[in-house]
N, C-alpha and C positions, 0 to 999 in steps of 0.2 A: 503256597498256603501255609507251610510250616513256618516260613519266615514271618508271615503275617500274624500267625498265632503267637509267636514269640514277641512280636511288637505289641500286640494287644495285651498280652500278659504283663509286660513291663508298664504299660500305661495304666492299666487297671490296678496293678499293685501300688503304683505311686499314688493314684487318685483315691483309693480306698483305704489306704493304711492309716491306722489310728482312729477310724470311724467308731463311734461309741454306742450305737444302737443294736449291735449284733449283725449288721450288714457290712462288715468290714472285709478286707482282703482275704482274711483266713475263712470267713464264710464262703466267699466266692471260690476260693481254692478248693474247699471241701465239696462244693457243688460240682465243680469240674471233675474232681476225683470221683465222686459218686456217679456222675454221668458216664464217664469213661468205663467204669466198672460194669454198669448196666449195659452199655453199648456192646461190650464184649460178648454178652449173652443174647442181646436182643437185635443186634445189627443196627443199620442206619449209617449215615454219613458222618464219620468220626470228626472230621475237620469242622463241618457245620455245627455239630453238637458241642464241641470244645469252644468254638467262637461264641455260640449263643449263650453257653454257660458263663463264659467270661463276662459278657456285657448284660447279663439278665437284670442286674440291678441299676444299670445306667438310666437316668431319668425316671426312676420308679415313682409311682403315685404317692408313696409314703413321704417323699421328700420334695415333691414338685406339685404345685397347684396347676400348672399348665397341662392340660390333658394330652397335649401333643409333644411334651417334653421328651419322652422316650424316643420317639421317632426322630426328633431333631438332633438329639445328643448322640444317639447311636450312629446315625447317618454321618454326622460330622466327624466323629471319632474314627470309624472305619474308613471313610473316604479320605481323611487326612493320612492314614496309614497305608493307603494304596489298594483298598478292596474295590472290586468291581461293583457297579450298580446292581447287577444281578445277584451277587452274593450278599450285598447289603440287604436287598429285598427279602432274600431267603432268611437271613438272621432275624430281621424285623418281624417276619411271619412267625417264626419259632418263639421269640421273646414275647410277643403279644399274647401268646397262648400259655405262658409259664405262670404268671402271678396268680395266687389265690385271691379270688374276689367274692367276698361274703355276699349273701343274699341268694335269691332263688332263681337268678338269671343263669341260663345255661352257657357255658364256655365250650366251644367246639374246639377240640384238639384233633387235627386231621393228618398228622405225619408222625412217624415213629421218632423223628428227631425231637419234635415238640413234646411228645409223650415222655421221652427219656429225660429231657432237660427239666420238665415240670416235676417228675418223680424225684429227680436228684436234688431240686430245690426243697421240696417238701420233706425229703428225708433229713434235711438239716434243721427242720423245725420240730423234729421228734427226738425222744430220748433225752439223755443228760444234757447234750449240748442244746437241744431245743428248749429245755426248761431254762437254762442259763440265758439263752437269747430272748426268751419271752420276758424275763425279769429285767434284762438290760434294756429292751425296748420300752417296756412299761415305765420304768424308771426315768428314761429320757423324755417321756411325755408327761411326767408327773402323775402318773397313775398310782392308785393304791395297790398294795400287794393283794389284799382281800377285804371284802365287806360282806358278811353273811346276809345282809338285808338286801343287797343287789343280786338279783338272780340272772343267769344267762339269758340271752335274748336270741330269738330266731329272726334274723334280719330278712326283710322282704327285698331289699335292694342293696347294691354295692355301695351307693352313697350312704345309706344308713349305717352299714357296717363300717365304712371308712371314717365316719364322723363321730362314732361312738367313743366314749371315754371311760368305759367300764373298767373295773379292776382286772388285774392280770390273771387271777384264778379263773375268772369267767372266760378268758381267751382260750383256756384249755377246752372248754366245752363248745365254744362258738367256732373254733377252728381246729386246734391241735389234735383232739381225740377223733375228729372226723377224717383225718388225712389218710390213715391206713386204708380205708375203704374206698378212697378216692384215687388211689395209685392206678396209673395207666397200664403198667407192665407187670407181668408175673414176677419178674426180677425185683421190681420195686416194692410190690406187696410183700415178698418174702423178706427183703431187707428191712421193711418197716415194722414187722411183726414184733420183734424183740424190743424195739425202741418204744412201740406203743404200750407194751406190757410194763416197761419200766416207768413210763409216765403214770399209768394207773396205780402202781405201787407207790410212787412219790405222792400222789394226791391222798392216798389212804393214810400215809404217814403224816402228811400235813394236817389233815383234819383231826387225827388222834392228838398231835401236838397242840393244835389250836384249841381243842376242848379240854386240854389238861389231862389226858388219859395216860401220858407218859411223863 
């Protein structure tokens, strides 16, 4: 397993280096490190958690129109590097439960491994790095920084959330500020608290500057 993890690390680093939307190799490495830190306190299969964290953005819906891209690409990658079909199935089950999907559809997270990797990914959407990533992604999609005439939306479905092109500040209210309360583990919630507070402070400063108060 350790040899497989190292092979996957090398492949993912090569494939995601230089990616410009905030979903690059360094994001993935931070998610891995977050996941391993949570695993030390919460338990779970360490190797499964690390592998799942490494491949969690492979075939992601943000970059592929094919709804089956994630399964195909992860299966191909892990199979090529020598993973068993049983392990591939376990990783796919975890990864499927990781991604934030806006809307009111319930996402069932039924294992400690999936809870940990989901928390680890969401932690990297919070705090100073989360803010930087939000604007990097918004810029890559040609989205405005802010438009006070466009208010945040409460999406009914994942498709509505996915297809929306609202400005980046709205993204704070539609996703980022909701994440702390959506953490699956006590450790994740604790790690998210300070990052959430930092984002609230950032928005306060942003509006003051926007309105010419400073």
